[in-house]
C-alpha positions as CSV (number, residue, x, y, z in Angstrom):
1,X,18.0,11.9,11.1
2,X,18.0,8.2,10.6
3,X,16.6,6.6,7.5
4,X,13.6,4.3,7.9
5,X,14.3,0.5,8.0
6,X,12.0,-0.1,5.1
7,X,13.6,2.6,2.9
8,X,17.0,1.2,3.8
9,X,15.9,-2.3,2.8
10,X,14.6,-0.9,-0.6
11,X,18.0,0.8,-1.1
12,X,19.9,-2.3,-0.3
13,X,17.7,-4.3,-2.7
14,X,18.4,-1.8,-5.4
15,X,22.2,-2.4,-5.0
16,X,21.6,-6.1,-5.1
17,X,19.5,-5.8,-8.3
18,X,22.3,-3.7,-9.8
19,X,24.9,-6.3,-9.0
20,X,22.7,-9.1,-10.3
21,X,22.0,-7.1,-13.5
22,X,18.3,-7.6,-12.9
23,X,17.1,-4.6,-15.0
24,X,13.3,-5.3,-14.6
25,X,13.4,-5.5,-10.8
26,X,15.9,-2.6,-10.6
27,X,13.5,-0.4,-12.6
28,X,10.6,-1.0,-10.2
29,X,12.8,-0.5,-7.1
30,X,14.0,2.8,-8.6
31,X,10.4,3.9,-9.2
32,X,9.6,3.2,-5.6
33,X,12.6,5.1,-4.3
34,X,11.8,8.0,-6.6
35,X,8.2,8.1,-5.3
36,X,9.6,8.1,-1.7
37,X,12.2,10.8,-2.4
38,X,9.6,12.9,-4.2
39,X,7.3,12.9,-1.1
40,X,10.3,13.7,1.1
41,X,11.3,16.7,-1.1
42,X,7.7,17.9,-1.5
43,X,7.0,17.8,2.3
44,X,10.6,18.6,3.4
45,X,10.6,15.7,5.8
46,X,12.3,12.4,6.3
47,X,9.7,9.6,5.9
48,X,9.3,7.0,8.6
49,X,8.3,3.4,7.9
50,X,4.5,4.1,8.1
51,X,4.9,7.0,5.6
52,X,7.0,4.8,3.3
53,X,4.3,2.1,3.5
54,X,1.7,4.7,2.5
55,X,3.7,5.6,-0.6
56,X,4.1,1.9,-1.5
57,X,0.4,1.4,-0.9
58,X,-0.5,4.2,-3.3
59,X,1.8,2.7,-5.9
60,X,0.1,-0.7,-5.5
61,X,-3.3,0.9,-5.9
62,X,-2.1,2.6,-9.1
63,X,-0.9,-0.8,-10.4
64,X,-4.2,-2.5,-9.7
65,X,-6.1,0.3,-11.4
66,X,-3.8,0.0,-14.5
67,X,-4.1,-3.8,-14.6
68,X,-7.9,-3.4,-14.7
69,X,-7.8,-0.8,-17.5
70,X,-5.2,-2.7,-19.6
71,X,-7.1,-5.9,-19.2
72,X,-10.3,-4.3,-20.5
73,X,-8.2,-2.9,-23.5
74,X,-6.8,-6.4,-24.2
75,X,-3.2,-5.3,-23.6
76,X,-1.8,-8.5,-22.0
77,X,1.8,-7.3,-22.4
78,X,1.1,-4.3,-20.2
79,X,-1.0,-6.4,-17.8
80,X,2.0,-8.7,-17.3
81,X,4.4,-5.7,-16.8
82,X,2.1,-4.1,-14.2
83,X,1.6,-7.5,-12.4
84,X,5.4,-7.9,-12.2
85,X,5.8,-4.4,-10.7
86,X,2.9,-5.1,-8.3
87,X,4.7,-8.3,-7.1
88,X,8.0,-6.4,-6.5
89,X,6.3,-3.6,-4.6
90,X,4.2,-6.0,-2.5
91,X,7.4,-7.7,-1.4
92,X,8.0,-4.7,0.9
93,X,4.6,-4.7,2.5
94,X,3.9,-6.5,5.7
95,X,1.9,-9.8,5.6
96,X,-1.6,-9.3,4.4
97,X,-4.5,-9.6,6.9
98,X,-6.9,-12.5,6.5
99,X,-10.6,-11.8,6.1
100,X,-11.3,-12.9,9.7
101,X,-8.5,-10.7,11.1
102,X,-9.7,-7.7,9.1
103,X,-13.3,-8.3,10.2
104,X,-12.3,-8.5,13.8
105,X,-10.3,-5.3,13.6
106,X,-13.2,-3.5,12.0
107,X,-15.7,-4.7,14.6
108,X,-13.3,-3.7,17.4
109,X,-12.9,-0.2,15.9
110,X,-16.7,0.3,15.3
111,X,-17.4,-0.7,19.0
112,X,-14.6,1.5,20.3
113,X,-15.9,4.5,18.5
114,X,-19.6,3.7,18.9
115,X,-20.1,4.2,15.2
116,X,-23.7,4.1,14.1
117,X,-23.9,6.2,11.0
118,X,-22.0,7.3,7.9
119,X,-20.8,10.4,9.9
120,X,-18.6,8.1,12.0
121,X,-17.0,6.4,9.0
122,X,-13.9,8.8,9.0
123,X,-13.3,8.2,12.7
124,X,-13.4,4.4,12.2
125,X,-11.1,4.6,9.2
126,X,-8.6,6.8,11.1
127,X,-8.6,4.3,14.0
128,X,-8.0,1.4,11.6
129,X,-5.5,2.9,9.2
130,X,-2.4,2.4,11.3
131,X,-3.2,-1.3,11.8
132,X,-4.2,-2.1,8.2
133,X,-2.0,0.2,6.1
134,X,-0.2,-1.9,3.5
135,X,-1.9,-5.1,4.9
136,X,-5.3,-4.7,3.3
137,X,-6.9,-3.0,0.3
138,X,-8.3,0.3,1.7
139,X,-11.2,0.2,-0.7
140,X,-12.2,-3.2,0.6
141,X,-11.8,-1.9,4.2
142,X,-14.1,1.0,3.4
143,X,-16.8,-1.4,2.1
144,X,-16.5,-3.6,5.1
145,X,-16.8,-0.6,7.5
146,X,-20.0,0.5,5.7
147,X,-21.4,-3.0,6.0
148,X,-20.5,-3.1,9.7
149,X,-22.1,0.3,10.4
150,X,-25.1,-0.8,8.5
151,X,-25.0,1.8,5.7
């Protein structure tokens, strides 16, 4: 069983952060590795890069939600902490898709499936997910699919 390249990169970055005594970055990297390890233990599998990306994507979604809540509560210190964590985690994601690239992928998926109603939303999402995982906010993708289908 070989370790995924992405997981290996995160492990290597952890060692680098330890050597540099970068405690803040080290903490975030350890959180990411713990989340990956937890999923591996729970499911009794070795995660590949796509599955590691899904874990990191979930962590990013959690950070974005927290930033919104802390911002509403007026806790700038916590907003800054979450933004720092978000930046470290995003470093491991592939380059984000532009609006035009995302729209083109959605149009292509809708045509390929022949989606015409809300019932087809899951099929379109399943077709798109491998191409957009970690490269676009899935909430935004969902809204764009609804608009493309005409719901």
